[in-house]
C-alpha positions in Angstrom: -24.7 -14.2 -6.1 -23.3 -10.6 -5.7 -25.6 -7.5 -6.4 -25.0 -4.3 -8.7 -24.6 -2.6 -5.7 -22.0 -5.5 -4.1 -20.1 -5.6 -6.6 -19.6 -1.6 -7.2 -18.8 -1.5 -3.4 -16.0 -4.2 -4.3 -14.4 -1.6 -6.5 -14.0 1.2 -4.0 -10.5 0.6 -3.0 -9.6 0.6 -7.0 -11.4 3.9 -7.0 -9.5 4.9 -3.5 -6.3 3.7 -4.8 -6.2 5.4 -8.1 -7.4 8.9 -6.4 -4.4 8.6 -3.2 -1.7 7.7 -5.8 -2.8 10.4 -8.3 -2.9 12.9 -5.6 0.1 12.0 -3.7 2.5 10.0 -6.1 5.3 8.0 -4.6 4.0 9.1 -1.3 0.3 7.3 -1.4 0.0 4.5 0.8 -1.2 2.0 -1.5 1.8 1.7 -2.9 4.3 2.0 0.0 4.6 5.2 1.1 4.1 5.9 5.1 3.4 8.4 7.3 5.4 9.5 10.2 4.9 10.8 13.4 4.2 13.9 12.7 2.0 13.2 9.8 4.0 13.9 7.1 4.0 11.5 4.0 7.0 9.6 3.0 8.1 8.5 -0.2 8.0 4.6 -1.5 11.0 3.1 -2.4 9.0 2.0 -5.6 9.7 3.2 -9.0 7.4 5.0 -11.4 7.2 2.0 -13.7 6.1 -0.2 -10.9 3.1 2.9 -9.5 2.0 3.0 -13.1 1.6 -0.7 -13.3 -0.2 -0.6 -10.0 -2.6 2.2 -11.4 -3.3 0.3 -14.4 -4.3 -2.8 -12.5 -6.6 -0.4 -10.8 -8.1 0.7 -13.9 -8.3 -2.6 -15.9 -10.4 -3.9 -12.8 -12.6 -0.8 -12.7 -13.4 -1.2 -16.5 -14.0 -5.4 -15.9 -16.3 -4.4 -13.2 -18.1 -1.4 -15.3 -18.7 -4.1 -18.2 -20.2 -7.2 -15.9 -23.8 -8.1 -17.4 -24.5 -10.8 -14.6 -25.5 -8.9 -12.5 -25.7 -6.3 -15.2 -23.6 -3.6 -13.7 -23.5 -2.2 -17.4 -27.0 -1.8 -17.3 -27.6 -0.3 -14.3 -29.0 3.1 -13.4 -26.8 3.0 -10.1 -24.7 6.2 -9.9 -21.1 4.7 -11.9 -19.2 8.7 -12.1 -16.9 8.1 -9.2 -15.5 4.7 -11.0 -15.9 6.3 -14.8 -14.3 9.4 -13.4 -11.5 6.9 -11.5 -10.6 5.2 -15.1 -10.2 8.7 -16.3 -7.9 10.0 -13.7 -5.6 6.8 -13.9 -5.8 6.5 -17.5 -4.5 10.7 -17.5 -2.0 9.7 -14.3 -0.4 6.9 -16.2 0.1 9.2 -19.7 1.5 11.9 -17.6 3.9 10.0 -15.9 5.1 7.8 -18.6 
């Protein structure tokens, strides 16, 4: 069985995806953006609805993990602020880009 720390570590990719998409939009590497040889980000060809759906899946993933009771992530005293902040950021991104 996973520990609380292992469950939260598994959620780190969702936090990274949400934060990167919030910062870089359609240039995020998490939705197909690229970086050219000079280090410039290049937009992906994905639609805004695709990007929003990707953010929503990551928000849902984080919400599910934070609600776990076995192991007791929900009741744990572990610092979960990066996860709750990413949920808020993701929901705001979807609202602002719908």
